[in-house]
N, C-alpha and C positions, 0 to 999 in steps of 0.2 A: 130661577137663577140660579149663570154659571158660577163655577169657582172664581173666576176671572173678576164678573162683576161682583160678586159678594166681598170680593179683596178691595175691590174699587170703591164700595159702599162704607165698606170697614175702614180704611185707610184715610177716608174724606173728614173723619170727626178726627178733632183736635183731642180729645179723650182719648182715642185709638194712637195717637203719636204718642202720647206724654205716657202710655203705657208701655209701648212699645221700647222707648228709649229705657224707660226703667227695669226691664225684663232684659234690654241688652247688659247694663248694669250687672244686671243679679247671674245671668250666665259666664259672661265677663270673669268677674268675681270668683263664679266656681268653676270656671277652667283653669285660673291661675293656682288656683288650692291643688287642683289636682295633679298641674303638672309640677309645682313643687313644693307638697306636704307629702311627707311619708305616710302610708296607709295607715301605719300605727302609732301617727303624730299623738292620740289620746292617749294612750296607753303608756310610750316611750318619752313624752316632752312635756305636756300639758298636767300629768296626772303625779308629777314626779319631782317632788317638791328640790331636790338637790339639785337641779338642772336650771330652777330658778333660783338658786342662793345668792349668786350674787348682782340678783337685781333686786333695784329699789323695791322698799316695800312701803305701799299705798301712796303712792305717787303720781300728782295729777299728770296731765298732757302737758307738752313742754311749750306747743303754744300757747300754754296758759299765762305764759309771760308776757306776752304784748297787750296781753289786757288790765293785768297785774301793775304793769309799768317798772318791773323791777328785772334782777338777772338772778333770777334762782341758780343752785349749781346742775350741770345738768350731768348724766351717766357717763364716766370716762372709764375705760379699757382700756391699758396699756399692756400690751403684749412685748415680751423682751426675747426673739428667737436665736439669737445671736452674741452671743457677749462682745463688748464693745473694746474689751484690752484684757489678755491671759499676763499675770508677771509672775515673776518669784516673790511670793510672802514673805519667806525666811527661809533659812537651811532645812531641803529637806518637803518644803510646800509650796504649793501655787494656789495663786485667787485667780477665778476668773468670774470675771466682774460685767454682770448687767447693766446697762443705765438704759433709761428713759426722760426725755426731758418735756417739759411743758407748761403753759401758760396760763395760772388760776387767777382770773379777772372775775370772777363771780361776786353774789353779795352775800352770803353764806356758806356756812361751812360744808363741806360733805357728809351726807348722813352717816356713813360707815365706809371701814375703809378693810380690804381683805387682799391675801399675798396668798397664791397659786404655784405648787411646785411641780413640773411634770416631768415624767420618766427619767429618773436619775440614776447613773450607773458607774461603781467604784471598781475599785479591783484591789484596794487595799484595807485603808481606815474607814470609815463613814465622813463625809465632807459634812465641816462648819458652814452654818449658813448664818451671815448678818448682815441685814438690812436697814437702809439709811434713808434718808432724806436730806435733801439742802436746799435750804431754804434762801428769798431772798437776802441776797447778802452776806452769801456764800456761805452761810451754818448749816453744817451738818448734823443732823441728829442721829445717833444710833437708834432706832426705836423695836429690833428683834434682834435675838441672836436664840441659833436654833441647830439643835445637833442630831443628823441625820441617824435617826435608828438603825441596827445593824440587823443584821438578814438572821435568819435563823440557824443557828450552828448545822454544819455537817453540808452546808451548799459550799459549791466552789467557785470561784472569781471566774467571770465577772458578776458582780452584786447587783442585781436590778431592783428597784424600790418605784413605788410612785407610780407603776405603767396604769395597772389595771384603776387603781382608786387615787386620784393623783391627789396630793396633800394640801387642803384649804386652809389653811388661817384665818379666821374671824380676827382681826388686828383690833377692833377697838371692842369686843370681848375676852380678850386673851390675856391671862394674867402675867406670862412672862412681859408682854409689850407695856403693860402698865407698869408692869418694875422698872423697865428702861428710861421709860419717858417720867415716872417720877424722880430717877436717877439725874435729867437731863433737868427738869425744872428745879430742882437742889441746884445742880452744877453751876447752869447759869443765871439763876434769876435768884436762887438761896430763898426760892419758896417752898417748905415741906410740905409735900401731899404723900399719905400712901398710895400704896397703889389700888386699893379699892376706892381710895376718895379719887384717883384718877381714871377709874372706871367712872365715878358717878357722872364727874366734867366733862368726860368724852376725849378721849385720845386723838379725835381728828381736829376737837378745837386747837387741843395744846399744840399739836404737831403744824396747824395752819393760822394759828394766832402767835400773839403776844400777850402778856397780863397788863390789863392795863386795870387798877384797882383790884376789884373783887371779877372780875369780866376778863374775858379773853376776844381782844379786838385781833378781825381778819386779816391776815398779811396776803395782798394781790403782788401777783408779778411771779418771775421764774421759776420752775421749783424741777428738781432732778432725783429721783427713785434711783437709787444703786442697791440691787442685790449682788453680795460677793460668796463664791463658793470657795470656801478654802480647802482645798483636797491634798493627798499626801504622793496620787499619783498621775504624770500629765493624762493618762487615757482615761481619768474620768470625765463624763461628761452629763452634763442637765440640758435637757431637748428644748425646755421655754419656761421661762417665767409670766404671770399674768398678775400683774398691781389694779387694784378695782379702787375707784372713787366712788360712793356710791350719791348718784344725783338725788334732787328735792324733783326734781319733774323727767316725766319721761316718755319719748315716742311719742305718737298722733292720740291716741286714747290710752293710757297712764297705766298705770298696774292695780295690781288688786293685792291685798294682803299679806299672801303668798308671795309678792313681786311675778308675779305671771304676767306676762304682754299681753294686755287685754284686745289691742289691734290683730295680737295673731289669733286670738282665740275668738272675735267676733267675724274675722275675714273667714276660719275653718267653719263658721255658720252660715255661710252661703248657701254651700252644695249640699248640706245636711238637711234645710231648709228646702231646698230645688228638690231633690232624695222624696222627702217625707210629703209634700206637698204635689206633686208631680208624680208621682208614683202611686199614690193613694187613693189620689184624684180620677186616676187612669182607669184602673183596676177594678174601683168602685162604678164609677160609671160605666165602664163596658157589662160589669154583671149586672146591674143593675137596669142598663137599656135591655140588655139579650132577653131579660128575663121580663120585663116590660112588656118587649114586644112580643114573643113567645105568649105569653098569658093573655096577652090584651085578642092575639090573633086564632090562637088554635081553642080558645074557651073552653068550655069541659069541664073534667076533672083537674086536667093538668093547670085552667083557670084556676080551678079552688086551689089545689094544694099549692099555688105558688101565693096566693094571698093570704091563705090562710098563716104560713109561713111569712110572710112580709107583716102579715098585723101582727104577729108572737114578737118578732124580731125593732119593728118600730117603734112597741112600745116599753119594750127596755131604757133608761137613761143610760147614756152613750157614758158620761164620764164615770159616776159611780162602778160602772163595769171597767171601764179601762182601771180605777185606781186601784179595784179588788183585785184583777187577774194581772198587773204588774207586782204588786204587794206581796200574791202567794207566787210567784215566779220569778225567777231571775230577770232584772228590769234591760230591754234589750231593745235596738230600734226597729230590728227586724220583728219585735214581737206586737211593737206600740203599732207599726205600719199595718201588721194580719189584724189586730183588734178594728181597728179605725175602717178596713175594706171591710171585713167578716159584718160588722153592725153599721155600714153606714150606705148599704145601694139601697133598703128598701125604700126610701122615699121616693126615690129617683123612679124605681120599679111602677108606684103607684099612676105618679102621673103618666109615666109615656104610656100605660095600659089604658087611661083615658083617650089618649091622642090616639093610638093605634084601632079603640073601637069606634070611633067616628071615620078612618081612614079605611075601615074594613068594609066597610061600605061604599067606597066609591066607586065612579062608574070605572078608572083605570083598572082595579082591586077586580071590581067583576069581570073586566075585558079578559085581564090575564086569565082568569079562571076557568072563560069561557074557551080560551086558547090551549088548556092544559098544564099549564106551569104549576109546577109544584109549591107546597107551600111554603119551603125554605127559600126558595126564589123569590116569592112574592114577599115574604117578610123581610127579608137582604136586599134585596135588588130594587125592589118598587115602593116598600113602606118607609123603610130604614132612608133612605136622600131626601125624603121628607121631614124627617124628623132630628136630622143629622145636626142642624144647627142649633135647634135649643137643645138637645145634648149635648154640643160642645162647650155652648155657654154653660152649663150643670159642671161640667167639669171643671172651668176658671172659677166658676163661681166653690167649686167646695174646694180647690187648691188653698185657699188661704184660712179654711176650717181646719184641714191637716192639720198646716203649720200651728196653728193656733193651740189645737188639742195637744203638741206634743210638748208645745210649749208649755200649761199649762199645769203636764203631769212633770216637767221639770222643775217648776218654780214649786212644786211640792215636794219634793226631792226624790219625785219616781221615775226619773229620764235615766236615759243608759250612761252609766258614770265612767262609759271608758271615751266618749266623744262628745267632748265640747257643743254644745248648744248655746242660741242665745238665752232660752230658757233656763239653762241650767246657771249661766253667767248670774242671770236676774236671785235666782237663787240663792246661791253661793252671798249675792251681794246682802241679801236678805239676811240672812242668817249669819255672818261677818259684822252685823251693824253698821253696812257702807251708809243706809238712809241715815242712821241718826248720828254720825259722825261726820257726815257730809262729802261723804265718797261720791258725787254727782255722777262722776264719769262712770264708774259701776254698776249704776243704774238706769242713768237716759239714754246710752247709745242701743246697749240692744233693745230696750223697750223700744226706739226707734225703728231701727231694724226691723222689728216685728211688725211695729207698724206698718211701713216702708213695701215690705214684701207683700201682705195682705191687700192695700195698696194697689201693687200692681195689679195683681190680678181681679180686684173689682176694677179696676180700669181699663183692662181689655173685656171683662165681660160685658160692661155699659158700652165697651162701641161695639160690639155684637147685638148690641139689641135693633139695630135698625135693618139690621139684617134677618135678625130671627122674624121681626115684627114690621112690618111694610108699611102699617100706619105712621109710626112714629119716622120712615124715612119721609114719607112726605109733609110732616107737620116742620119735619127741619128745615125742607127745602121752599 
């Protein structure tokens, strides 16, 4: 059958069409990741807890609110890059004021608050930072006062701080914030709470609420964050300020216990799965088919040697060997692929050899021998095309097996730690108790993606069956 006829038979099947659509989705996601993600994404971002510090921890997907019927707070990040005003604070002092206005109409308090300052330059005395929140009703609450630390002696101006490491203040857990909020409660409502008690109640509840009995009722409406830098030199500057209100839902896939955006990790898993599956299946099939053809056609000592090696490797259990080698060696995606290739070819070699033994005595092959064709020409010009559809189908069937093998290793904690994979996300979810604490968005999506990717190649292989077996073609007609 010609290539065009084979394609016509393959595409006529509904199973093939679904498999192709799924494959387009996988390839599209992989191309997007390769075009937009840095090559060292795993090391630089995914495995760096400081990068995810300002993300909510253990937050479900944002779309869950449409099912729950309420309006949980979403994650809000306010960047203040330019001062809204510069004014004389008092004689000899200036104030650069950064402000950001927002409307808070959610049904719950933020999960946390944080403030980050970037790239501060001063020429004389270190600036003073005063942060406040104007609540509905134009009531201003000063919640943080902070002196910028002095630079080591011996340096010459301008002095630069928080350039390489921005100063992040976790307001919900900062003792200085607790003290200011405690003072506000006493002055405004006559409520006496120690700073530690303020920390137990929650700074975000006090700043975004008002006391009603023993609880705080949420205040909805317009808020203004105001961060004033009091400095002694007009040339003093601040690059920008970031104010974060942690949400209780986040993104398309939620976050894990470290605050990592699971949608980002799940998306990165597409090219990794495709690399493992396609590379492993291609090389495994190439090695297995080549040795099977050579063994079946040449016979003699070559056949005997190949078959004995095949028998030995074929009887070695793959998963225990994978676990053992990855455990004693440094876990690496390339090591896993190499092991899968090294131990994955014998099965195909045995089947291909049996097919070649039948084709070796065909009239076509005998005619080629009579014409003086070489062994290699007969094997790869006349025998290989006849078994190529079967080999291609086996390659597609092998792809999900490789993906599942890597996922199993990662689930056991033996995957490559520098690359986020679906198996690793599952493993960390189980080890962190996600399945017991109800973090379903941490467990279900990676499992579904593994099934989806495996199903894609299974559907493609099923679509190839009528091409390989003409009897199935006639039955379907």
